[in-house]
Biopython code that builds the backbone (N, CA, C, O; Angstrom):
import numpy as np
from Bio.PDB.StructureBuilder import StructureBuilder

atoms = [
    (1, "UNK", "N", (94.455, -42.982, -7.757)),
    (1, "UNK", "CA", (95.757, -42.988, -7.130)),
    (1, "UNK", "C", (96.439, -41.659, -7.444)),
    (1, "UNK", "O", (96.986, -41.483, -8.533)),
    (2, "UNK", "N", (96.409, -40.731, -6.501)),
    (2, "UNK", "CA", (97.090, -39.454, -6.725)),
    (2, "UNK", "C", (98.609, -39.627, -6.763)),
    (2, "UNK", "O", (99.204, -40.282, -5.907)),
    (3, "UNK", "N", (99.204, -39.027, -7.768)),
    (3, "UNK", "CA", (100.655, -38.971, -7.869)),
    (3, "UNK", "C", (101.100, -37.637, -7.291)),
    (3, "UNK", "O", (100.625, -36.580, -7.708)),
    (4, "UNK", "N", (102.010, -37.690, -6.334)),
    (4, "UNK", "CA", (102.399, -36.494, -5.599)),
    (4, "UNK", "C", (103.686, -35.865, -6.096)),
    (4, "UNK", "O", (103.881, -34.659, -5.945)),
    (5, "UNK", "N", (104.562, -36.655, -6.682)),
    (5, "UNK", "CA", (105.831, -36.132, -7.185)),
    (5, "UNK", "C", (106.381, -37.093, -8.229)),
    (5, "UNK", "O", (106.161, -38.302, -8.159)),
    (6, "UNK", "N", (107.103, -36.532, -9.199)),
    (6, "UNK", "CA", (107.761, -37.342, -10.231)),
    (6, "UNK", "C", (109.244, -36.988, -10.246)),
    (6, "UNK", "O", (109.632, -35.831, -10.081)),
    (7, "UNK", "N", (110.056, -38.014, -10.449)),
    (7, "UNK", "CA", (111.500, -37.843, -10.502)),
    (7, "UNK", "C", (112.016, -38.487, -11.782)),
    (7, "UNK", "O", (111.229, -38.919, -12.624)),
    (8, "UNK", "N", (113.320, -38.551, -11.928)),
    (8, "UNK", "CA", (113.886, -39.066, -13.177)),
    (8, "UNK", "C", (113.477, -40.513, -13.467)),
    (8, "UNK", "O", (113.202, -40.855, -14.617)),
    (9, "UNK", "N", (113.434, -41.361, -12.444)),
    (9, "UNK", "CA", (113.084, -42.761, -12.711)),
    (9, "UNK", "C", (111.993, -43.309, -11.797)),
    (9, "UNK", "O", (111.643, -44.485, -11.894)),
    (10, "UNK", "N", (111.450, -42.475, -10.911)),
    (10, "UNK", "CA", (110.404, -42.933, -9.997)),
    (10, "UNK", "C", (109.354, -41.849, -9.810)),
    (10, "UNK", "O", (109.511, -40.717, -10.269)),
    (11, "UNK", "N", (108.281, -42.224, -9.126)),
    (11, "UNK", "CA", (107.265, -41.263, -8.725)),
    (11, "UNK", "C", (106.689, -41.684, -7.382)),
    (11, "UNK", "O", (106.748, -42.855, -7.004)),
    (12, "UNK", "N", (106.133, -40.715, -6.668)),
    (12, "UNK", "CA", (105.509, -40.967, -5.372)),
    (12, "UNK", "C", (104.004, -40.900, -5.557)),
    (12, "UNK", "O", (103.480, -39.972, -6.173)),
    (13, "UNK", "N", (103.310, -41.907, -5.010)),
    (13, "UNK", "CA", (101.854, -41.969, -5.113)),
    (13, "UNK", "C", (101.270, -42.468, -3.798)),
    (13, "UNK", "O", (101.968, -43.051, -2.969)),
    (14, "UNK", "N", (99.978, -42.227, -3.628)),
    (14, "UNK", "CA", (99.215, -42.780, -2.510)),
    (14, "UNK", "C", (97.941, -43.371, -3.075)),
    (14, "UNK", "O", (97.444, -42.940, -4.116)),
    (15, "UNK", "N", (97.422, -44.365, -2.374)),
    (15, "UNK", "CA", (96.175, -44.991, -2.783)),
    (15, "UNK", "C", (95.056, -44.560, -1.840)),
    (15, "UNK", "O", (95.294, -44.370, -0.647)),
    (16, "UNK", "N", (93.851, -44.407, -2.356)),
    (16, "UNK", "CA", (92.690, -44.066, -1.540)),
    (16, "UNK", "C", (92.411, -45.188, -0.553)),
    (16, "UNK", "O", (92.476, -46.362, -0.916)),
    (17, "UNK", "N", (92.098, -44.838, 0.700)),
    (17, "UNK", "CA", (91.698, -45.786, 1.745)),
    (17, "UNK", "C", (92.689, -46.940, 1.884)),
    (17, "UNK", "O", (92.278, -48.092, 2.026)),
    (18, "UNK", "N", (93.970, -46.648, 1.847)),
    (18, "UNK", "CA", (95.010, -47.671, 1.967)),
    (18, "UNK", "C", (95.146, -48.114, 3.422)),
    (18, "UNK", "O", (94.629, -47.451, 4.321)),
    (19, "UNK", "N", (95.828, -49.215, 3.658)),
    (19, "UNK", "CA", (95.992, -49.799, 4.989)),
    (19, "UNK", "C", (97.025, -49.023, 5.809)),
    (19, "UNK", "O", (97.852, -48.296, 5.259)),
    (20, "UNK", "N", (96.965, -49.189, 7.128)),
    (20, "UNK", "CA", (97.970, -48.622, 8.026)),
    (20, "UNK", "C", (99.211, -49.491, 8.002)),
    (20, "UNK", "O", (99.117, -50.656, 7.613)),
    (21, "UNK", "N", (100.357, -48.992, 8.393)),
    (21, "UNK", "CA", (100.643, -47.651, 8.878)),
    (21, "UNK", "C", (100.615, -46.644, 7.727)),
    (21, "UNK", "O", (100.713, -47.024, 6.561)),
    (22, "UNK", "N", (100.481, -45.356, 8.064)),
    (22, "UNK", "CA", (100.506, -44.327, 7.016)),
    (22, "UNK", "C", (101.788, -44.442, 6.185)),
    (22, "UNK", "O", (102.893, -44.452, 6.729)),
    (23, "UNK", "N", (101.628, -44.529, 4.878)),
    (23, "UNK", "CA", (102.775, -44.738, 4.001)),
    (23, "UNK", "C", (102.483, -44.180, 2.616)),
    (23, "UNK", "O", (101.352, -43.823, 2.289)),
    (24, "UNK", "N", (103.531, -44.118, 1.820)),
    (24, "UNK", "CA", (103.388, -43.751, 0.414)),
    (24, "UNK", "C", (104.094, -44.810, -0.421)),
    (24, "UNK", "O", (104.871, -45.618, 0.089)),
    (25, "UNK", "N", (103.805, -44.785, -1.704)),
    (25, "UNK", "CA", (104.373, -45.753, -2.632)),
    (25, "UNK", "C", (105.374, -45.038, -3.535)),
    (25, "UNK", "O", (105.112, -43.940, -4.027)),
    (26, "UNK", "N", (106.514, -45.671, -3.743)),
    (26, "UNK", "CA", (107.483, -45.206, -4.730)),
    (26, "UNK", "C", (107.403, -46.203, -5.878)),
    (26, "UNK", "O", (107.655, -47.395, -5.700)),
    (27, "UNK", "N", (107.055, -45.706, -7.040)),
    (27, "UNK", "CA", (106.833, -46.558, -8.205)),
    (27, "UNK", "C", (107.885, -46.272, -9.264)),
    (27, "UNK", "O", (108.159, -45.114, -9.578)),
    (28, "UNK", "N", (108.467, -47.318, -9.807)),
    (28, "UNK", "CA", (109.454, -47.186, -10.870)),
    (28, "UNK", "C", (109.212, -48.218, -11.942)),
    (28, "UNK", "O", (108.315, -49.051, -11.814)),
    (29, "UNK", "N", (110.000, -48.174, -12.996)),
    (29, "UNK", "CA", (109.826, -49.120, -14.101)),
    (29, "UNK", "C", (110.165, -50.551, -13.698)),
    (29, "UNK", "O", (109.583, -51.506, -14.212)),
    (30, "UNK", "N", (111.120, -50.689, -12.765)),
    (30, "UNK", "CA", (111.595, -52.034, -12.423)),
    (30, "UNK", "C", (111.249, -52.460, -11.002)),
    (30, "UNK", "O", (111.738, -53.487, -10.530)),
    (31, "UNK", "N", (110.411, -51.684, -10.311)),
    (31, "UNK", "CA", (110.064, -52.080, -8.963)),
    (31, "UNK", "C", (109.164, -51.073, -8.280)),
    (31, "UNK", "O", (108.772, -50.060, -8.861)),
    (32, "UNK", "N", (108.844, -51.378, -7.026)),
    (32, "UNK", "CA", (107.981, -50.516, -6.226)),
    (32, "UNK", "C", (108.344, -50.702, -4.759)),
    (32, "UNK", "O", (108.866, -51.742, -4.358)),
    (33, "UNK", "N", (108.056, -49.667, -3.964)),
    (33, "UNK", "CA", (108.321, -49.742, -2.526)),
    (33, "UNK", "C", (107.210, -49.022, -1.782)),
    (33, "UNK", "O", (106.560, -48.123, -2.314)),
    (34, "UNK", "N", (107.007, -49.439, -0.538)),
    (34, "UNK", "CA", (106.139, -48.728, 0.393)),
    (34, "UNK", "C", (107.038, -48.164, 1.478)),
    (34, "UNK", "O", (107.897, -48.865, 2.014)),
    (35, "UNK", "N", (106.832, -46.872, 1.802)),
    (35, "UNK", "CA", (107.683, -46.194, 2.775)),
    (35, "UNK", "C", (106.799, -45.563, 3.844)),
    (35, "UNK", "O", (105.845, -44.853, 3.527)),
    (36, "UNK", "N", (107.119, -45.823, 5.117)),
    (36, "UNK", "CA", (106.370, -45.238, 6.228)),
    (36, "UNK", "C", (106.595, -43.724, 6.253)),
    (36, "UNK", "O", (107.727, -43.259, 6.127)),
    (37, "UNK", "N", (105.523, -42.968, 6.414)),
    (37, "UNK", "CA", (105.631, -41.518, 6.408)),
    (37, "UNK", "C", (106.383, -41.016, 7.640)),
    (37, "UNK", "O", (107.252, -40.154, 7.512)),
    (38, "UNK", "N", (106.072, -41.532, 8.820)),
    (38, "UNK", "CA", (106.674, -41.017, 10.054)),
    (38, "UNK", "C", (108.174, -41.257, 10.150)),
    (38, "UNK", "O", (108.909, -40.392, 10.628)),
    (39, "UNK", "N", (108.638, -42.421, 9.701)),
    (39, "UNK", "CA", (110.046, -42.782, 9.876)),
    (39, "UNK", "C", (110.847, -42.798, 8.581)),
    (39, "UNK", "O", (112.077, -42.839, 8.611)),
    (40, "UNK", "N", (110.161, -42.765, 7.449)),
    (40, "UNK", "CA", (110.757, -42.908, 6.117)),
    (40, "UNK", "C", (111.482, -44.251, 5.962)),
    (40, "UNK", "O", (112.417, -44.383, 5.172)),
    (41, "UNK", "N", (111.030, -45.230, 6.728)),
    (41, "UNK", "CA", (111.561, -46.586, 6.645)),
    (41, "UNK", "C", (110.852, -47.341, 5.525)),
    (41, "UNK", "O", (109.632, -47.257, 5.387)),
    (42, "UNK", "N", (111.618, -48.073, 4.732)),
    (42, "UNK", "CA", (111.035, -48.911, 3.687)),
    (42, "UNK", "C", (110.363, -50.094, 4.380)),
    (42, "UNK", "O", (111.016, -50.858, 5.091)),
    (43, "UNK", "N", (109.048, -50.240, 4.166)),
    (43, "UNK", "CA", (108.315, -51.324, 4.826)),
    (43, "UNK", "C", (108.016, -52.485, 3.873)),
    (43, "UNK", "O", (107.658, -53.575, 4.319)),
    (44, "UNK", "N", (108.159, -52.259, 2.583)),
    (44, "UNK", "CA", (108.002, -53.329, 1.589)),
    (44, "UNK", "C", (108.670, -52.866, 0.297)),
    (44, "UNK", "O", (108.657, -51.683, -0.042)),
    (45, "UNK", "N", (109.254, -53.829, -0.413)),
    (45, "UNK", "CA", (109.906, -53.471, -1.675)),
    (45, "UNK", "C", (109.921, -54.683, -2.587)),
    (45, "UNK", "O", (110.125, -55.813, -2.144)),
    (46, "UNK", "N", (109.701, -54.427, -3.864)),
    (46, "UNK", "CA", (109.800, -55.482, -4.864)),
    (46, "UNK", "C", (110.582, -54.945, -6.049)),
    (46, "UNK", "O", (110.458, -53.775, -6.412)),
    (47, "UNK", "N", (111.374, -55.794, -6.638)),
    (47, "UNK", "CA", (112.161, -55.388, -7.786)),
    (47, "UNK", "C", (113.335, -54.506, -7.407)),
    (47, "UNK", "O", (113.762, -54.461, -6.253)),
    (48, "UNK", "N", (113.843, -53.806, -8.411)),
    (48, "UNK", "CA", (114.989, -52.907, -8.211)),
    (48, "UNK", "C", (114.511, -51.467, -8.330)),
    (48, "UNK", "O", (113.752, -51.112, -9.233)),
    (49, "UNK", "N", (114.979, -50.648, -7.388)),
    (49, "UNK", "CA", (114.485, -49.280, -7.333)),
    (49, "UNK", "C", (115.505, -48.397, -6.639)),
    (49, "UNK", "O", (116.022, -48.757, -5.582)),
    (50, "UNK", "N", (115.797, -47.249, -7.224)),
    (50, "UNK", "CA", (116.662, -46.264, -6.582)),
    (50, "UNK", "C", (115.758, -45.293, -5.838)),
    (50, "UNK", "O", (115.009, -44.538, -6.459)),
    (51, "UNK", "N", (115.824, -45.309, -4.523)),
    (51, "UNK", "CA", (114.913, -44.521, -3.684)),
    (51, "UNK", "C", (115.468, -43.164, -3.273)),
    (51, "UNK", "O", (114.766, -42.397, -2.614)),
    (52, "UNK", "N", (116.699, -42.843, -3.640)),
    (52, "UNK", "CA", (117.345, -41.619, -3.128)),
    (52, "UNK", "C", (116.525, -40.355, -3.355)),
    (52, "UNK", "O", (116.235, -39.632, -2.402)),
    (53, "UNK", "N", (116.152, -40.081, -4.583)),
    (53, "UNK", "CA", (115.393, -38.849, -4.868)),
    (53, "UNK", "C", (114.069, -38.816, -4.111)),
    (53, "UNK", "O", (113.690, -37.789, -3.548)),
    (54, "UNK", "N", (113.377, -39.942, -4.104)),
    (54, "UNK", "CA", (112.072, -39.999, -3.447)),
    (54, "UNK", "C", (112.201, -39.786, -1.945)),
    (54, "UNK", "O", (111.394, -39.069, -1.354)),
    (55, "UNK", "N", (113.208, -40.398, -1.316)),
    (55, "UNK", "CA", (113.370, -40.242, 0.124)),
    (55, "UNK", "C", (113.825, -38.836, 0.502)),
    (55, "UNK", "O", (113.422, -38.315, 1.541)),
    (56, "UNK", "N", (114.654, -38.222, -0.327)),
    (56, "UNK", "CA", (115.056, -36.830, -0.077)),
    (56, "UNK", "C", (113.836, -35.915, -0.143)),
    (56, "UNK", "O", (113.648, -35.058, 0.720)),
    (57, "UNK", "N", (113.014, -36.101, -1.163)),
    (57, "UNK", "CA", (111.806, -35.286, -1.310)),
    (57, "UNK", "C", (110.871, -35.523, -0.126)),
    (57, "UNK", "O", (110.320, -34.574, 0.432)),
    (58, "UNK", "N", (110.694, -36.774, 0.253)),
    (58, "UNK", "CA", (109.792, -37.119, 1.359)),
    (58, "UNK", "C", (110.257, -36.495, 2.670)),
    (58, "UNK", "O", (109.435, -36.024, 3.455)),
    (59, "UNK", "N", (111.561, -36.487, 2.913)),
    (59, "UNK", "CA", (112.089, -35.891, 4.146)),
    (59, "UNK", "C", (111.746, -34.407, 4.220)),
    (59, "UNK", "O", (111.514, -33.877, 5.307)),
    (60, "UNK", "N", (111.714, -33.744, 3.086)),
    (60, "UNK", "CA", (111.401, -32.320, 3.039)),
    (60, "UNK", "C", (109.902, -32.050, 2.998)),
    (60, "UNK", "O", (109.476, -30.907, 3.167)),
    (61, "UNK", "N", (109.106, -33.074, 2.778)),
    (61, "UNK", "CA", (107.663, -32.898, 2.588)),
    (61, "UNK", "C", (106.822, -33.818, 3.461)),
    (61, "UNK", "O", (105.722, -34.203, 3.066)),
    (62, "UNK", "N", (107.320, -34.178, 4.644)),
    (62, "UNK", "CA", (106.567, -35.092, 5.511)),
    (62, "UNK", "C", (105.215, -34.509, 5.926)),
    (62, "UNK", "O", (104.232, -35.246, 6.005)),
    (63, "UNK", "N", (105.146, -33.207, 6.191)),
    (63, "UNK", "CA", (103.864, -32.603, 6.578)),
    (63, "UNK", "C", (102.843, -32.745, 5.453)),
    (63, "UNK", "O", (101.678, -33.050, 5.708)),
    (64, "UNK", "N", (103.267, -32.531, 4.232)),
    (64, "UNK", "CA", (102.386, -32.700, 3.076)),
    (64, "UNK", "C", (101.933, -34.155, 2.960)),
    (64, "UNK", "O", (100.756, -34.421, 2.718)),
    (65, "UNK", "N", (102.858, -35.092, 3.131)),
    (65, "UNK", "CA", (102.513, -36.513, 3.048)),
    (65, "UNK", "C", (101.507, -36.901, 4.124)),
    (65, "UNK", "O", (100.562, -37.638, 3.844)),
    (66, "UNK", "N", (101.694, -36.419, 5.347)),
    (66, "UNK", "CA", (100.754, -36.716, 6.437)),
    (66, "UNK", "C", (99.375, -36.137, 6.135)),
    (66, "UNK", "O", (98.362, -36.802, 6.347)),
    (67, "UNK", "N", (99.333, -34.902, 5.641)),
    (67, "UNK", "CA", (98.060, -34.260, 5.305)),
    (67, "UNK", "C", (97.350, -35.017, 4.184)),
    (67, "UNK", "O", (96.139, -35.231, 4.243)),
    (68, "UNK", "N", (98.098, -35.417, 3.174)),
    (68, "UNK", "CA", (97.500, -36.146, 2.053)),
    (68, "UNK", "C", (96.993, -37.512, 2.507)),
    (68, "UNK", "O", (95.929, -37.954, 2.073)),
    (69, "UNK", "N", (97.763, -38.197, 3.397)),
    (69, "UNK", "CA", (97.307, -39.473, 3.941)),
    (69, "UNK", "C", (95.959, -39.286, 4.653)),
    (69, "UNK", "O", (95.022, -40.052, 4.424)),
    (70, "UNK", "N", (95.866, -38.269, 5.514)),
    (70, "UNK", "CA", (94.617, -38.019, 6.249)),
    (70, "UNK", "C", (93.469, -37.724, 5.290)),
    (70, "UNK", "O", (92.348, -38.186, 5.503)),
    (71, "UNK", "N", (93.738, -36.966, 4.251)),
    (71, "UNK", "CA", (92.708, -36.634, 3.262)),
    (71, "UNK", "C", (92.219, -37.894, 2.540)),
    (71, "UNK", "O", (91.013, -38.089, 2.387)),
    (72, "UNK", "N", (93.132, -38.733, 2.105)),
    (72, "UNK", "CA", (92.761, -39.901, 1.302)),
    (72, "UNK", "C", (92.214, -41.051, 2.134)),
    (72, "UNK", "O", (91.440, -41.865, 1.631)),
    (73, "UNK", "N", (92.607, -41.127, 3.400)),
    (73, "UNK", "CA", (92.148, -42.236, 4.232)),
    (73, "UNK", "C", (90.877, -41.897, 4.997)),
    (73, "UNK", "O", (90.280, -42.762, 5.638)),
    (74, "UNK", "N", (90.464, -40.634, 4.926)),
    (74, "UNK", "CA", (89.249, -40.220, 5.629)),
    (74, "UNK", "C", (89.454, -39.990, 7.110)),
    (74, "UNK", "O", (88.483, -39.940, 7.865)),
    (75, "UNK", "N", (90.705, -39.849, 7.546)),
    (75, "UNK", "CA", (91.003, -39.617, 8.970)),
    (75, "UNK", "C", (90.704, -38.187, 9.367)),
    (75, "UNK", "O", (90.895, -37.815, 10.524)),
]
sb = StructureBuilder()
sb.init_structure("model")
sb.init_model(0)
sb.init_chain("A")
sb.init_seg("    ")
for serial, (resi, resn, name, xyz) in enumerate(atoms, 1):
    if name == "N":
        sb.init_residue(resn, " ", resi, " ")
    sb.init_atom(name, np.array(xyz, "f"), 0.0, 1.0, " ", f" {name:<3s}", serial, name[0])
structure = sb.get_structure()
């Protein structure tokens, strides 16, 4: 599971050969979320999590996220 970015209370990761739609995971001590790369919409969430830093970073790095998704999913 490559970790792509770390923030004060969360980190962004992707899993190898993960399911569609293309997404990344925001992982924190008290929860986790899945966020769609194309829309930055939260598609699943458990627990409590502050997504602000992760979503700001993702908005600035969508091309990187798409490239990493293609690399890890074999697309």
